[in-house]
C-alpha positions as CSV (number, residue, x, y, z in Angstrom):
1,M,249.0,46.1,-56.2
2,P,247.0,46.9,-59.5
3,T,248.8,49.3,-61.8
4,L,247.3,51.8,-64.4
5,D,248.1,51.3,-67.9
6,F,247.2,53.3,-70.9
7,K,248.4,54.0,-74.5
8,G,251.3,56.3,-74.6
9,K,252.3,55.9,-70.9
10,H,255.7,54.5,-71.8
11,H,256.5,57.7,-73.8
12,I,255.0,60.0,-71.2
13,Y,256.3,58.2,-68.1
14,A,259.3,60.6,-67.5
15,H,258.2,63.5,-69.7
16,H,257.9,65.8,-66.7
17,L,261.7,65.5,-66.2
18,S,262.5,66.6,-69.8
19,V,260.3,69.7,-69.9
20,P,262.7,72.5,-70.6
21,Y,263.2,75.1,-67.9
22,R,261.8,78.6,-69.0
23,P,262.0,81.5,-66.6
24,L,259.1,83.7,-65.7
25,E,259.2,87.1,-67.3
26,R,257.3,89.9,-65.5
27,D,254.8,92.0,-67.6
28,E,254.4,95.3,-65.5
29,R,251.8,96.6,-68.0
30,R,249.3,93.8,-67.2
31,S,250.2,93.4,-63.5
32,C,248.0,95.1,-60.8
33,N,249.9,96.9,-57.8
34,P,252.8,94.5,-58.1
35,S,254.5,94.1,-54.7
36,G,257.9,92.4,-55.2
37,E,259.4,88.8,-55.1
38,E,256.5,87.2,-53.0
39,D,253.8,88.8,-54.9
40,N,250.7,86.9,-56.2
41,L,251.4,85.5,-59.8
42,I,249.2,85.2,-62.8
43,I,251.1,83.4,-65.6
44,H,250.1,83.2,-69.1
45,G,251.6,80.0,-70.8
46,D,251.4,76.3,-71.2
47,N,250.9,74.9,-67.7
48,L,253.2,72.2,-68.0
49,Q,256.2,74.5,-68.8
50,A,254.9,77.0,-66.2
51,L,254.9,74.4,-63.4
52,K,258.5,73.4,-64.4
53,A,259.3,77.2,-64.3
54,L,257.9,77.4,-60.6
55,L,260.1,74.6,-59.3
56,P,263.3,76.5,-58.4
57,R,261.3,79.1,-56.1
58,Y,258.2,77.1,-55.1
59,A,259.2,73.5,-54.8
60,N,257.7,71.9,-51.5
61,R,256.0,75.2,-50.7
62,I,252.5,75.1,-52.0
63,K,250.0,74.3,-49.1
64,C,246.9,73.9,-51.2
65,I,246.3,73.1,-55.0
66,Y,243.1,73.3,-56.8
67,I,242.8,72.4,-60.4
68,D,239.7,72.1,-62.8
69,P,241.2,70.3,-65.7
70,P,239.3,69.5,-69.0
71,Y,236.5,66.9,-68.1
72,N,237.0,65.2,-71.5
73,T,233.3,65.0,-72.1
74,G,233.8,64.7,-75.8
75,N,231.3,67.7,-76.4
76,K,234.0,70.3,-77.0
77,D,237.2,69.4,-78.8
78,W,240.4,69.9,-77.1
79,I,243.9,69.3,-78.6
80,Y,246.8,67.4,-76.7
81,N,249.9,69.2,-77.7
82,D,252.6,68.5,-75.3
83,D,256.0,68.4,-77.0
84,V,257.0,64.8,-76.4
85,N,260.2,64.1,-78.2
86,N,259.1,60.7,-79.7
87,P,258.2,60.1,-83.4
88,P,255.5,57.5,-82.9
89,M,253.8,59.5,-80.2
90,Q,253.8,62.7,-82.3
91,K,252.3,60.8,-85.2
92,W,249.7,59.5,-82.8
93,F,248.8,62.9,-81.6
94,K,248.7,64.3,-85.0
95,E,246.4,61.6,-86.5
96,H,244.0,61.7,-83.6
97,S,243.5,65.5,-82.9
98,P,241.5,67.2,-81.9
99,V,240.0,64.9,-79.2
100,D,236.1,64.3,-79.4
101,N,233.6,61.7,-78.9
102,E,234.6,59.8,-82.1
103,D,238.1,59.4,-80.8
104,M,238.2,56.0,-79.1
105,E,241.6,56.8,-77.5
106,R,240.4,60.0,-75.9
107,H,240.9,58.5,-72.3
108,D,244.5,57.6,-73.0
109,K,245.2,61.2,-74.3
110,W,243.5,62.6,-71.4
111,L,245.8,60.4,-69.0
112,C,248.8,61.4,-71.2
113,M,247.8,65.1,-70.5
114,M,247.4,64.8,-66.8
115,W,250.4,62.5,-66.0
116,P,253.2,64.9,-66.1
117,R,251.4,67.9,-64.8
118,L,250.4,65.8,-61.6
119,H,254.0,64.9,-61.1
120,L,255.2,68.5,-61.2
121,L,252.2,69.5,-59.1
122,K,253.2,67.0,-56.5
123,E,256.8,68.3,-56.5
124,L,255.4,71.8,-55.6
125,L,253.3,70.5,-52.7
126,S,254.5,71.0,-49.2
127,D,254.8,67.9,-46.9
128,D,251.7,69.0,-45.2
129,G,250.0,70.0,-48.5
130,V,246.9,68.8,-50.3
131,I,245.5,68.8,-53.8
132,F,241.7,69.1,-54.8
133,I,240.7,68.2,-58.4
134,S,237.3,68.9,-59.9
135,I,236.1,66.1,-62.3
136,D,232.9,64.5,-63.4
137,D,231.8,61.0,-64.4
138,N,233.7,60.9,-67.7
139,E,237.2,60.6,-66.0
140,V,236.7,60.2,-62.3
141,N,237.6,56.5,-62.4
142,H,240.7,57.2,-64.5
143,L,241.7,60.0,-62.2
144,W,241.3,58.0,-59.0
145,M,243.7,55.5,-60.4
146,L,246.1,58.1,-61.8
147,M,246.2,59.7,-58.3
148,D,246.8,56.5,-56.6
149,A,249.8,55.8,-58.9
150,I,251.3,59.1,-58.5
151,F,250.5,60.3,-54.9
152,G,249.9,56.8,-53.5
153,E,246.6,55.3,-52.4
154,D,247.5,55.7,-48.7
155,N,247.4,59.4,-49.3
156,F,243.7,59.4,-50.6
157,V,241.9,61.9,-48.3
158,A,238.3,62.1,-49.6
159,N,236.0,62.1,-52.6
160,I,233.7,65.3,-52.3
161,V,230.5,65.3,-54.0
162,W,229.6,69.1,-55.0
163,H,225.7,69.5,-55.6
164,H,226.5,71.6,-58.6
165,R,223.0,71.8,-60.3
166,K,219.8,72.3,-58.7
167,S,217.6,72.7,-61.9
168,S,216.4,69.6,-63.9
169,Q,217.9,68.6,-67.1
170,N,215.3,67.6,-69.6
171,D,217.3,66.5,-72.4
172,I,218.8,63.4,-70.8
173,D,217.2,60.3,-68.9
174,V,218.9,61.2,-65.6
175,S,219.4,64.7,-64.6
176,L,223.0,65.2,-63.6
177,S,223.3,67.1,-60.3
178,H,226.7,66.6,-59.0
179,N,230.4,66.7,-59.8
180,Y,233.4,65.1,-57.8
181,I,236.3,66.8,-56.1
182,L,239.2,64.3,-55.4
183,C,241.3,65.2,-52.5
184,Y,244.8,63.7,-52.0
185,A,247.5,64.7,-49.5
186,F,251.2,64.8,-50.2
187,E,251.6,62.7,-47.0
188,K,248.3,62.0,-45.2
189,S,249.9,61.6,-41.8
190,S,251.0,65.4,-41.9
191,F,247.7,66.8,-43.2
192,N,244.6,67.6,-41.3
193,F,241.5,69.5,-42.3
194,N,240.6,72.7,-40.5
195,A,237.5,72.0,-38.5
196,G,234.3,73.9,-39.5
197,D,232.6,76.5,-37.3
198,V,230.1,75.3,-34.8
199,D,226.2,75.9,-35.1
200,E,225.9,77.8,-31.9
201,S,222.2,78.1,-32.1
202,K,221.9,74.4,-31.1
203,F,223.5,75.1,-27.7
204,S,221.4,76.4,-24.6
205,N,221.6,76.4,-20.8
206,P,218.3,75.5,-19.4
207,D,219.9,74.5,-16.0
208,N,222.1,77.6,-15.7
209,D,225.1,75.4,-15.7
210,P,228.1,77.7,-14.8
211,R,230.2,76.0,-17.5
212,G,227.9,77.6,-20.0
213,P,225.5,76.5,-23.0
214,W,225.5,72.8,-23.8
215,V,223.7,70.1,-26.0
216,V,223.3,66.4,-25.2
217,D,225.1,63.8,-27.2
218,P,224.1,60.0,-27.3
219,M,226.0,57.8,-24.9
220,D,226.4,54.9,-27.5
221,A,228.7,54.5,-30.3
222,P,229.5,52.2,-33.3
223,N,231.0,48.6,-32.9
224,I,231.0,46.3,-29.9
225,R,233.7,46.4,-27.5
226,E,233.7,44.4,-24.3
227,N,235.3,47.0,-22.1
228,L,232.7,49.6,-23.2
229,T,229.7,47.4,-22.6
230,Y,228.3,47.6,-19.1
231,E,225.1,48.4,-17.2
232,I,224.0,52.0,-16.6
233,I,221.2,52.6,-14.1
234,N,219.0,55.6,-14.1
235,P,219.2,56.9,-10.5
236,N,215.7,58.3,-10.8
237,T,213.9,55.3,-12.0
238,G,216.2,52.3,-11.2
239,K,215.9,51.2,-14.9
240,V,219.0,49.5,-16.3
241,Y,220.4,50.4,-19.8
242,L,222.7,48.5,-22.1
243,P,224.1,49.8,-25.4
244,P,221.8,49.1,-28.3
245,I,222.4,46.0,-30.3
246,G,225.6,46.2,-32.4
247,R,226.9,49.3,-30.4
248,C,228.7,50.1,-27.2
249,W,229.1,52.9,-24.8
250,R,231.3,55.9,-25.9
251,F,233.7,55.4,-23.1
252,S,234.8,53.0,-20.2
253,K,233.0,52.5,-16.8
254,E,235.7,54.4,-15.0
255,K,235.3,57.4,-17.3
256,Y,231.5,57.1,-17.0
257,D,231.7,57.3,-13.2
258,I,234.0,60.4,-13.5
259,A,231.4,62.0,-15.9
260,V,228.6,61.4,-13.2
261,K,230.6,63.2,-10.7
262,E,231.1,66.2,-12.9
263,K,227.4,66.1,-13.5
264,R,227.7,65.6,-17.2
265,I,225.4,62.6,-17.4
266,I,221.6,63.4,-17.8
267,F,218.7,61.1,-18.2
268,G,216.5,63.3,-20.5
269,K,214.4,66.5,-19.7
270,R,212.4,64.8,-17.0
271,G,215.2,62.4,-15.7
272,T,213.3,59.2,-16.8
273,S,215.0,58.6,-20.2
274,K,218.3,56.7,-21.4
275,P,221.7,58.2,-20.5
276,Q,223.0,61.2,-22.4
277,Y,226.3,63.2,-22.3
278,K,226.6,66.9,-21.9
279,R,228.8,68.7,-24.5
280,F,229.6,72.3,-23.8
281,L,229.8,75.0,-26.4
282,S,233.3,75.9,-25.1
283,E,234.5,72.5,-26.0
284,A,232.8,72.3,-29.3
285,R,234.5,75.6,-30.4
286,E,237.8,74.3,-29.5
287,K,237.4,71.1,-31.5
288,G,235.2,72.4,-34.3
289,V,233.1,70.4,-36.6
290,N,234.4,67.9,-39.2
291,I,233.6,68.5,-42.8
292,F,231.3,66.2,-44.7
293,T,231.7,64.7,-48.1
294,I,228.6,66.2,-49.6
295,W,228.9,69.9,-50.3
296,S,225.5,71.6,-51.1
297,D,226.1,74.9,-49.3
298,V,228.7,76.5,-51.7
299,G,226.6,77.6,-54.6
300,T,226.0,76.1,-58.0
301,A,227.5,76.2,-61.5
302,A,224.7,78.7,-62.2
303,D,225.8,80.9,-59.2
304,G,229.3,81.0,-60.6
305,T,228.1,82.2,-63.9
306,K,226.0,85.0,-62.3
307,E,228.9,86.1,-60.2
308,L,231.1,86.5,-63.4
309,I,228.3,88.3,-65.2
310,G,228.0,90.6,-62.3
311,I,231.6,91.5,-62.5
312,F,231.9,91.9,-66.2
313,G,228.5,93.4,-66.8
314,R,227.9,91.6,-70.1
315,G,227.0,88.1,-71.5
316,Q,228.5,85.0,-70.3
317,P,232.3,85.6,-70.8
318,F,233.2,82.0,-69.6
319,A,231.4,78.7,-70.0
320,T,232.1,76.9,-66.7
321,P,233.2,79.3,-63.9
322,K,233.1,77.8,-60.4
323,P,231.3,79.7,-57.7
324,T,233.6,81.6,-55.3
325,D,232.1,79.9,-52.3
326,L,233.2,76.6,-53.6
327,I,236.8,77.5,-53.8
328,K,236.6,79.5,-50.5
329,K,235.4,76.4,-48.6
330,I,238.3,74.4,-50.2
331,I,240.8,77.0,-49.2
332,R,239.2,77.5,-45.6
333,V,239.3,73.9,-44.7
334,S,242.8,73.3,-45.9
335,T,245.1,76.4,-45.3
336,D,246.1,78.8,-42.6
337,K,246.3,82.6,-43.2
338,N,249.8,82.7,-44.6
339,D,249.6,79.7,-47.0
340,L,250.3,79.5,-50.7
341,I,247.3,78.3,-53.0
342,L,248.0,77.2,-56.7
343,D,245.6,76.8,-59.5
344,S,247.2,75.6,-62.8
345,F,244.0,75.5,-64.8
346,A,243.0,79.0,-63.8
347,G,240.1,79.6,-66.3
348,S,237.9,82.6,-65.1
349,G,240.1,83.2,-62.0
350,T,237.8,82.1,-59.3
351,T,240.7,80.9,-57.1
352,A,242.3,84.2,-57.0
353,H,239.0,85.8,-56.2
354,A,238.5,83.4,-53.4
355,V,241.9,84.0,-51.9
356,L,241.4,87.7,-51.9
357,A,237.9,87.4,-50.5
358,L,239.0,85.1,-47.5
359,N,242.0,87.6,-46.9
360,K,239.5,90.4,-46.6
361,E,237.2,88.5,-44.3
362,D,239.9,87.3,-41.8
363,R,242.7,89.7,-42.4
364,G,244.8,86.8,-43.9
365,N,247.9,87.1,-46.2
366,R,247.4,84.0,-48.3
367,K,249.1,84.1,-51.7
368,F,247.8,82.7,-55.1
369,I,249.5,81.6,-58.2
370,L,247.4,81.1,-61.2
371,I,248.3,79.5,-64.6
372,E,246.3,79.8,-67.7
373,C,247.4,78.9,-71.3
374,E,244.7,80.4,-73.3
375,E,244.5,83.7,-74.8
376,Y,241.9,85.0,-72.3
377,A,244.6,84.7,-69.5
378,D,244.7,88.6,-69.8
379,T,241.2,89.6,-70.7
380,I,239.2,87.2,-68.6
381,T,241.6,85.7,-65.9
382,A,243.6,88.6,-64.9
383,E,240.9,91.2,-65.8
384,R,238.6,89.6,-63.1
385,V,241.1,89.8,-60.6
386,R,241.9,93.5,-61.5
387,R,238.3,94.2,-61.0
388,V,237.8,92.5,-57.7
389,I,240.8,94.1,-56.3
390,S,239.8,97.7,-57.4
391,G,236.2,97.4,-57.0
392,V,233.3,96.4,-59.3
393,E,231.2,99.5,-59.8
394,N,227.8,98.0,-60.1
395,A,228.2,95.1,-57.7
396,K,225.3,94.4,-55.1
397,N,227.9,93.1,-52.6
398,K,229.3,96.2,-50.7
399,T,232.6,94.6,-50.1
400,L,233.0,93.7,-53.7
401,K,231.8,97.2,-54.9
402,E,234.5,98.9,-52.7
403,G,237.2,96.3,-53.8
404,L,238.9,93.4,-52.0
405,G,242.3,95.1,-52.3
406,G,245.6,93.1,-53.1
407,S,248.0,92.8,-56.0
408,F,249.4,90.4,-58.5
409,T,252.3,90.2,-61.0
410,Y,251.5,89.1,-64.6
411,C,254.1,86.8,-66.0
412,T,254.8,85.1,-69.3
413,L,257.3,82.4,-70.1
414,G,260.7,83.3,-71.4
415,E,263.0,81.4,-73.7
416,P,264.0,77.8,-72.6
417,I,267.5,77.6,-71.0
418,D,269.4,75.0,-73.0
419,I,272.8,74.3,-74.1
420,K,272.5,75.3,-77.7
421,A,270.9,78.6,-77.0
422,M,273.6,79.6,-74.6
423,L,276.5,78.5,-76.8
424,T,275.2,80.6,-79.7
425,G,274.2,83.5,-77.4
426,E,270.7,83.1,-78.7
427,S,269.3,83.0,-75.2
428,L,271.4,84.1,-72.1
429,P,269.3,84.0,-68.9
430,S,270.0,86.6,-66.3
431,Y,272.4,85.9,-63.3
432,P,269.4,85.4,-60.8
433,V,267.5,83.1,-63.2
434,L,270.4,80.8,-64.2
435,A,271.6,80.7,-60.4
436,A,268.1,79.5,-59.3
437,H,267.9,77.0,-62.0
438,L,271.3,75.4,-61.5
439,L,270.7,75.4,-57.7
440,F,267.5,73.4,-58.1
441,A,268.7,71.2,-61.0
442,A,272.0,70.3,-59.3
443,A,271.1,70.2,-55.7
444,G,267.4,70.1,-55.5
445,I,267.3,73.3,-53.5
446,S,264.2,75.5,-53.9
447,I,265.2,79.1,-53.0
448,G,261.7,80.1,-51.6
449,N,261.6,83.8,-51.1
450,T,265.4,84.3,-51.3
451,K,266.6,86.8,-54.0
452,L,269.7,85.3,-55.5
453,A,272.4,87.7,-56.5
454,Q,276.2,87.6,-56.6
455,K,277.3,88.3,-53.1
456,N,281.1,88.9,-53.9
457,D,283.6,89.3,-56.7
458,D,284.3,85.5,-56.7
459,G,280.6,84.8,-57.7
460,L,279.2,83.4,-54.3
461,F,275.5,83.3,-54.6
462,Y,274.2,80.8,-52.1
463,S,275.2,79.0,-49.0
464,E,273.8,76.1,-47.0
465,D,275.2,73.8,-44.3
466,T,277.7,71.9,-46.3
467,N,278.2,73.7,-49.5
468,D,279.0,77.2,-50.9
469,Y,277.8,77.9,-54.5
470,Y,279.6,80.1,-56.9
471,L,278.6,81.2,-60.3
472,H,281.2,83.0,-62.5
473,Y,278.9,84.4,-65.2
474,Q,277.5,87.4,-67.2
475,P,274.7,87.1,-69.8
476,D,277.1,88.3,-72.4
477,L,278.4,86.1,-75.2
478,A,281.7,88.1,-75.6
479,F,282.4,87.6,-71.9
480,L,281.6,83.9,-71.9
481,S,283.8,83.3,-74.9
482,S,286.7,85.2,-73.2
483,D,289.5,84.2,-70.8
484,A,287.7,86.3,-68.2
485,A,284.9,83.7,-68.0
486,L,287.3,80.9,-66.8
487,L,288.1,79.8,-63.3
488,T,291.8,80.7,-62.8
489,Q,294.3,79.7,-60.1
490,D,294.0,82.8,-58.2
491,H,290.2,82.8,-58.2
492,A,290.1,79.1,-57.1
493,E,292.5,79.9,-54.2
494,R,290.3,82.5,-53.0
495,I,287.3,80.2,-53.1
496,R,289.2,77.5,-51.3
497,Y,290.3,79.7,-48.5
498,A,286.8,81.2,-48.1
499,S,285.0,77.9,-47.9
500,R,287.7,76.3,-45.7
501,Q,287.1,79.1,-43.4
502,N,283.5,78.3,-43.1
503,G,284.2,74.5,-43.0
504,K,282.3,73.9,-46.3
505,K,282.9,72.7,-49.8
506,A,282.6,74.8,-52.9
507,I,280.6,74.1,-56.0
508,V,281.7,76.5,-58.9
509,Y,279.8,77.0,-62.1
510,A,281.9,78.6,-65.0
511,A,282.4,78.4,-68.7
512,G,285.7,76.7,-68.2
513,N,288.9,76.5,-66.1
514,Y,292.7,76.4,-66.1
515,I,292.9,73.8,-63.3
516,G,292.3,70.0,-63.5
517,Q,289.6,68.5,-61.4
518,R,292.1,66.4,-59.3
519,E,293.8,69.6,-58.0
520,L,290.4,71.2,-57.4
521,T,289.3,68.2,-55.5
522,K,292.2,68.8,-53.1
523,M,291.0,72.3,-52.8
524,G,287.6,71.1,-51.9
525,I,286.1,72.6,-55.1
526,T,283.6,70.8,-57.5
527,F,283.8,72.4,-60.9
528,C,280.7,72.5,-63.2
529,Q,281.2,73.6,-66.6
530,L,278.5,75.9,-68.4
531,P,276.4,75.4,-70.2
532,Y,276.9,71.7,-70.4
533,V,275.9,71.2,-66.7
534,L,272.4,72.2,-67.9
535,H,271.7,68.5,-69.1
536,E,271.5,67.6,-65.4
537,R,267.9,68.9,-65.1
């Protein structure tokens, strides 16, 4: 199978694994009606580090990811500044930044930027989840190969073409009127689009059929299949029909005879035409309508700009906002009412606006997570969401004027959790933060909406089918340097007894211990020394 290669790939290949874990720190002042652990989130910080911070709680939980990364057009400089711990790589970045049209390696740098982010995004997706990525001609070919490499070409779902511009561009030879939205599933066999709404105006009931309104569908279908090729005789005229050249009938002769008995086969309004099949509105509603790959009914880039100006009431506050209808359609066709939606290139906050608008329309309880690294995370991204929650005073739309309701918690990234910072006491994470990190790093367990805390005096903080997890810790350097932080014989005996009562093994995190691992193994205890166990991330 062909492989994607680019300059810097060998340096960046496993970079997502070495990104330090930084806990989320809540900023109540910038939050809006914060509502607890499972609140919507707006995170200000580097999206690579923010994605890593989400893993202990949200790994394998996100149903829909939408991102609108830099298109790398060369028209606007951007700087690749991931902290890759490799001197040649750092020198390359320094010598060739910012990235513009003159940079012959700008495609390589774009791929270096996307590679680790897509790996972390994949870890966050649920088994039946899906990711949508907006892009244009500059990088669509590279992105397609990148997604094949990370998500697998078998999980490609669709390349959606968005009709994003309806006015003509006079400054170029061919007026660009479309962008792409690449769509991949985590596991294609587990993902299905939600069907669209049926256009009921096309259905009628001219013969007063008791089964209700109907339309006629052609009897023929693509391909040639011998068991679906047979003669159909019009009972009114005696004329014999065969499928058109290169096609076959839509079902077998036996099913056709059943359809005749059910009075579902008609031969035109006067009974003198080729056979057609009655399809009832009740059936159509149940099945829905498949989505198309060309989207021209979701607004344009200009509509996104008008929307944003209407919210802020001033000049264009953001260069390229997406229209809310576009993101609403993405969410509508890929999620249910209680799903999680993530946007790690949040920009003007359209994704949050779309989630809140859909929840208002169908009384859903979808949740959003936005990540934005730029300084406007508060003044534009979060401020837009605050305004649509509370109401936009001069909005023409009545619902938007009244406010969509909802809440979010604004977060920043705390100091990295690492060995040196813990040894010196420079950075000592809280008990719940350290517990969640250790659980994910050591066991790959994402706690979801569980709130971790010390459940008893021995430090039990989590249990699963085969293991009990203990953390003997206080975020206090004096405690961690004292004998009180060590696992003693009495402490270990209590843990051994409790775990054996439950038929489980015990994993204990502590700063040190007085017992050898051989003895602990006999007791069914695995000891993990803090902070050195952190390297296992």
